[in-house]
N, C-alpha and C positions, 0 to 999 in steps of 0.2 A: 488634393482633388478640387477642381473648380466647382462652383455651384451648379453650372450647366451639366458638368460630367456626373455629378452626384445625382442630379435629377434624372439622368438617362439610365441609371442602374435599375434593372427590373426589381420590383418589390412585391412580395406576397405576404399574406397574413394567414396563419394557421391557429387553430384553437385546440386546446387539450385540457384535461383535468389536472394531470401532474406532468411537469417537465423535469426530466433528469438530465443534468449536464455532466457528461463524463461517462465513458464506456469501459472503465476498468472493473475490477471485481466488486468494489463498493457500488458503482453505478449500475451494474447489471443486477446485483442483488436488490438495489432500490427499485429498479424498474419491475423486476419480477414480483416483488412483494406489493408494490403500488397497484399493479394490474389485478391483484386479487381483491382489491377494495375499490378500484376506480375503473370506469368504463374505458377511458381514453388515457393512455400513457405514451409520451413521446420522449425518446432518448436521443440526445444530440452529442456527437463525438467529433472532435476536430480531426481525428485520424480515422481508424476503423474499429468500431466497438468490438471488444474482445481480443484485439490484436495489436493494440498500441499502448504506450505507457509502460510503467514498470511492473504491473501485475503479471504480464506474460513471462517476465524474466525474474520472478520473485524468489527463485530458489526452491520453491515448492516444498517447503518444510513449514508445518503449522503446528502449533501447540494442540495437544489433544488430551485433556484430563476428563476422565469419566466421573460420574457422581460418586463412585466408590474410591476414588483416589484421595490422597492426603492433600487437600487444598490448603490447609493451614501452613504446612511446611513450605509449599510452593510460594504462598503469599509472603511468608517471612523473607524468603530469598529475593522475591521480586521487589519488596519494599526496600531492601538494601540496595539493589541495582538502581532503583528509582530515586536514590538519595532521600528516601522516606517522604516523597512529595506526591505519592499517588493517593487515590481515593479507594480504600479497601472494598467498600460495598460496590462501587462501580466496576472495579477490576474483577471482582468475583462474578458479577453479572455477565461480563463479557466472556470470561472463561467458561462459565456454565452454558451460556447461549451458543457459543462457538461449537460445542459438542453437538448441540441440537442441529445446527446448520450443516455440519458435516454429515450427520445421519440423514438429513433431508436430501442432500445431494446424492447420497448412496441410494435412497429410495427412488430417486428419479433415474437411476442407472448411470450416474456420473462416474468419471475415472478416478475414484478414490479407492485405494486397495482395501479389500476385505478378505477374511478367511472363509473356509468352507461353511462355517456357521453364520456367515454374514456379518461378523464383527469386524470393526475397524482394525487394520493391521498397524499396530503401534511399535515404535522403536524407542528405547531409552538410551540416552547418551548425554555427553557433556555439552552444555550450551551456556555461554557466558560464564564458564567456570563452575557451573552446577553439575554435579555428578550424574543425576538421573532425571532428565526432563523427558516426559513422554511426548512423542511427536508422530505425525503422520507425514509421509513423503509421497509426492505424486508428481506427475508431469504438468507443470503450470500452464504450458501452452495448450495442452489438450483440455485442461479444465476450463480455460477461458473460451475455447471453441465451443465446448459443451454448454457453458452458461449463456453464450450468445444464442445457441439453438433453443435453449429453454425460453429465453426472453422473447425471441422473435417468433419461433415456430410454435411453441406450446402456449405462451401467454399472449401472443399477438401484440407485442409491444411494437409501436412504430419507431423507426430509427431514421435519423439524418446523419449519415457519415460524412466525413470531410467537411464539417460545418463548425465554424468557430463562433462562439458567443462573444459579443463585444461589450454588451452591457445588459444589466437587468432593468426591468421596468417596475416603477413604483407608483402607486396611486394611493393617496390618503394614508401614507406610512406603511403600506403593505406591498410586498412583491407580487406582481401580477403577470410576470412573463419575462421575456428577454428579446433582444435583437441579435440576430446571427447573420453571418456571411457564409453562404454556401459557395465554396471556392470553385468547384468544378462547373457549377451552373452559372457562376458569376451573378449571383442573385442575393439580395437582402431578404431575409425572412423575419417577420415580426411574429413572435410566438406569444399568444395570450394563454395564460395558465392560471388555474386556481391555487396552485402550490408549486414550488420549485425546490428540487433537491440538488444541491451543489456537491458534486463528487468528481471534480475535475483535477484531482491530485494536488500534490504539494509543490515545492519549489526546489529543484536540484538541477536546474538548467546548466548544460555543459558539464555535468558531472561525468565521472568515468564509467559508470555502470550502464549496462544495456537498458534501453528504454527510457533513459533519463534525458535524452535529447528533446523530448516533448514535454517534460515536466517543468513548466515555465512559471508557475505561481499565479496563473490568471484567476484561479478560484479566490485567492486572497484579495486580489484587486477588485473583482466583481463584488465580493461581499463588502469590502471596505467602502466602495463607492456608494452603496445604499445605506451605509450607517451601521453595518454589523460590527460587533466587537471581535477583535482577534485576541489570542491568548497564548502565553508562553513563547512568544516570538524570540525571546532572548536565548532559547535553546535551539533555534532553527539554523545552526551552523554545523550540522553533524558531518563527521568524516568517518570513513570506514577503510581499514587497510585493504589494499587491492594489488593484484599483480600489475606491474608497470606496463605490460604490453597487452593485457586482455582483461576483460571484466571477470570477476570471480565472486559472485554471490555464493554463499556457502563457506566463505573462508574461515569463519569462526568454528565451523565443524571440522575443518582441516586441522586447526589448532587442537581441537578436542580429541582428535584421533591420532595425534602424535606429531603434528607439525610444530616447528620451533622457529621463532623469530630470532635472528642473530645479527649482531653488528659487524662492522668491518673486521673486527678481530676474531670473529667466529664465536663470540660470547653470547649466551642467552641473557636477556635483560628485563623481560616483562616483570619478573618477581621484584625488581627494584621500584616498580611504579604501581603495582596492584597487589593486594593481599591474596589474590587468587590467580593461578596460572593453569589453564587459559583464563585470561582476564575478560571482564565484560567488554563487549564490542566497542563501546565508545571510549574506553580507556586505552585501547591499543594504539590508535593514532597519536595520542598524547605521549605515550611511551616512545614511539618512533621519533617524534619530533624532539623529545628530550635527548635521545641518543645523537641525533644529527647536530643539535645545538652544541653538544659536548664534543663534537668532532669525531664521533664514532660511526658516522654514516659512510656509505649507504647501508640500508637495512635489507636483509635477505630473509626469505622464508624457506626453511629447510624441511622438505617433505620426504627426504630419502629414508627416514626411519619408519614410515608408515607401512605396515604389513601389506603384502600384495592383495589378500582377500578384502581387506578394509578399503584399499584403493579402488578396487573394482566396484564395491558397494557405493562409494562416493560418486564414481563415474555414472552409475545408474541413477542415483538420486539427483545429480546435477548434469543431466545429459546435454542440455543446451550449451552449458559452459564447456564441457569436455569436448563436444564436437567442434566447437569453435577453435579450441586449442589444437586439436588434431589437424584441422584444415590449415592451420598456420604452422604446422610442423613443430609444435611446442609440446614437450613432455615435462610438465611442472614437477613430476616426481623424480626426474633423473638427477637433478642437481639443484642446489640452492638458487633461487631466482630473486631478482630485486623486486621489492614491494614498496609501496608508498601510500600515504593517506589519500584516499579518493573522496571527492566531495559528494555528500549525500544531502546536504541542506536540511530541509524539514522532513524529508522522507525517513530519516533515522532519528527523529526527534518528536517532541510533544507539541510543537508549534502548530497553530491553525486557527480556524474560525471557532470562536467560543460557543459551546453548546450549553443550553439551559437545562437539558434533561437527557435521559437515555434515548428518547425518541428523536433526537437530532435537531430539535428546535433551536434556532439562533435567536439573537436579540432583535431581529426584525420579523414581524409577523409574515407568514407565508413562505419564509425561506428556511430550508433545512440543509444540514451539511453532513457528510459522511466520508469515510476513508481518510486519505492523507489531507484532504481539504479541511477536515475538522481537527480540532485539538485533541490529541491523545493523552494529554497530561494526566487525566484521572486514571489512566491505565499504566503509563510508564514514567510519570513524573519527569525527572531530569535525566532519565536514562534513554536507552534506545530499544525499540521493539523489533529491530532487525532480526531476522531468521525465524522467529516462531510466533511473535505476538502481533506483528503488523498485519499479517494475513487474517488472523482471527478478528482483529479490529475492523478490517475492511468488510468482511462478511457480516459481522454482527451489526456494525453501525449502519451499513447500507440497507440491510433488511429492516432495521428499526426505523430509519429515516423514511424509507419508502412507504411503510405501513402508516406511519404517523402523518406524513404529508397527504396521503390519499384520504385518510379520515378527516383531515382539515379541509381538503378540497370538497368533500361531500357536504360540508356545512356552508359552502360558498355559493353565491349566485353565478350564473353564466357570465363570463367576462364580456364586457362591452367591446364593440369594435374599436380599434385604435384610432 
């Protein structure tokens, strides 16, 4: 763009106490919690807050341990899946606080299933090869719609949808806002803020899963450009086994309820690569690749042995996926179907912006991070949080970052005009 063309683009300046970048589950939680402590909260989303990114298609299965559950046994299993690189105290905090966040959504009237006594409806099943993991299943699209209503309708959070943040503003070593492009209005917006929460997702661009077409890694670039430290990026090359012709979040649950990966000879093989079958999610693509390298590909997933009642429950739990298959004329349960490793990047890994504490503070004053934008290494180490831990992390880290950012903002003076 020429200098003259750039000068002709309309520019506006807005001021807020807390700026939240990203409208997924972490971003909405951050905005809701920030509004409880700050007068002005602005949420900016490059798509449509509550309806874009991978939160909407998350599979809607979240870990749910109550204070009465055996946390020690769960943590022992989680440490093994994390290759013993997690922080036990941090992980325990996330697990405990996640239960409180679910209860809070229920108290708001959210679409989380409860029984007649108002208690969370939990199911126990195999996840990552573990025999009894307590989970809550819900409609992720409906939850995201509800969270948007809470943020905008009840908390009066201001939103700018279809707005892409291009860089953060820094003065005297502190983040003080951002520059954004409002695409539909063809307008540049300079946002002056006392604190910024970065919740714009991870990086799995062009991945095979629903919602990942928008997960481009810009949160890392924005943070890096202002000097924030990144963490565990060596783990940010995650893959997850997926149906060749359609996205299938929830696939590890299919393995847990009777699905079997087979090679071209019809042989099961996961047990050759993992001490547990079903294997942890991040080990399955390695096993698939090993079989293909040995000349035993392609790999198929055989779901024919799953009992009818169990199939129907899976269809209800993952309605978005099943409806997509039905519309395409695909019955994944009728015969073995070809599967392959689908790129998940950092969304199924611990890579992200380094956090200094549970409040989401980064190494740059005034900048906080949450969700997939933040490093989950303290929670999942070298493993994958896909299926039950990632949603817990999104809610807890978003709520914590929003509250802490708002408290930081209250100690700051009014931003000066740009």
